[in-house]
N, C-alpha and C positions, 0 to 999 in steps of 0.2 A: 451489357441488360443493367447493370450496375448502378451506371447515372440513374437510368430510367428507373429503377427501382427506389432510389435515394429520391427520386423529386417526387413517386407518386406516394413515398411516406411521409414526405415532408423532414427529414431527419440531415443532418447535418454531416457533410464528408466526413469526418472524425469521426461522428458515431458510427456511421456506415461501415469507415476502414477497422472501427474495434470490433464489431458485429465479425466482420468479412474473419478477422486474425483470427477472433477465438475459436471462429468454427474452422480454420486451419489448423489449430494447436501447433503450432511451428513453434520452434527450440528455440531460442535465442542467442546468438552469439556471441562472444566478446566486443567484437565488432560493432553490433547492432546497436543501435538507440532511438528509439521511439518517443517522441516528445508530446504530450497532451497538456492542455491549457485549460483552465477551469477558472469561471468568473466565481464561483461559490464553491471552491473542493469541502467534501465532507469525507472524511476519514476514519473506515472503522477495521474491526481485525475479529476475524470467527478462529478462536482458538481448537475447536474441533475440525477445522480443514486447514489449519496453518494458514490462511488468506489472509491478505490485506490487501480492501478495497478502498477505491475514492469514488466518489458518485458530482454528480453536478445538481446541486439542491436537492439532495435524495434521488435524483431520477436514473438517469444513464449512469452507468458505474464499469469501472475496470477492476477484477477482479486477479491479482497477485497471488499465484498459486507457489507453497514452498516457502513462504516466509514465516519463520517461526519465531514464538516469545522470547528466544533468545536473540533474535536477528532485531528485533524491535528494542528488547531492553537495551543492547549494543548504542544503536541510532538514537533510542533515547540521552544513554549515558553521554553520547557523543555533541549532541544537541547541547547540551547543558554547559559541557564541559569548554567546547570551541565557537560554538554560534553564541549563546547566550553569557557565554565566558563568566558564569557561574560556579565558581570552585565551590562554595557551602553547600548547594543544591546538589552537586556532582557527587560530593561526600554522603549526605543524606540520600539520595537516590542508592548509593552504592549500598549504603548500611541498610534499606531497607529492602533492597533485593537478598542477600544474606541471608535476614531472618525470615523474609517470604521462604526464601528455599528451606531453612530450616524447620519451618513448619509443616511444611510439606513431607520432608521427610521422616518428622515423627512420628507422622498420622500410619 
């Protein structure tokens, strides 16, 4: 049935798997790895739902629930530090985060 549905809707296997996987709401285990490839990935974040999304040309998307803004901040800091190897940007990011946190606490 899955293959016929996939063919009748003219969707790629990766998208069909994503739909089926989302419907199952299966919890991932430490040994689980799922890889998706995007030609033109667009990342977005919803802070109200703690959800990181990745879409292909703003159409089909994968939603990662339970990703907090703190997780993203840690990722961004690590990206600046290890991928870009940019110590000044890393320090600036840390400084800006602390100022943002201070202003939120003051409100």
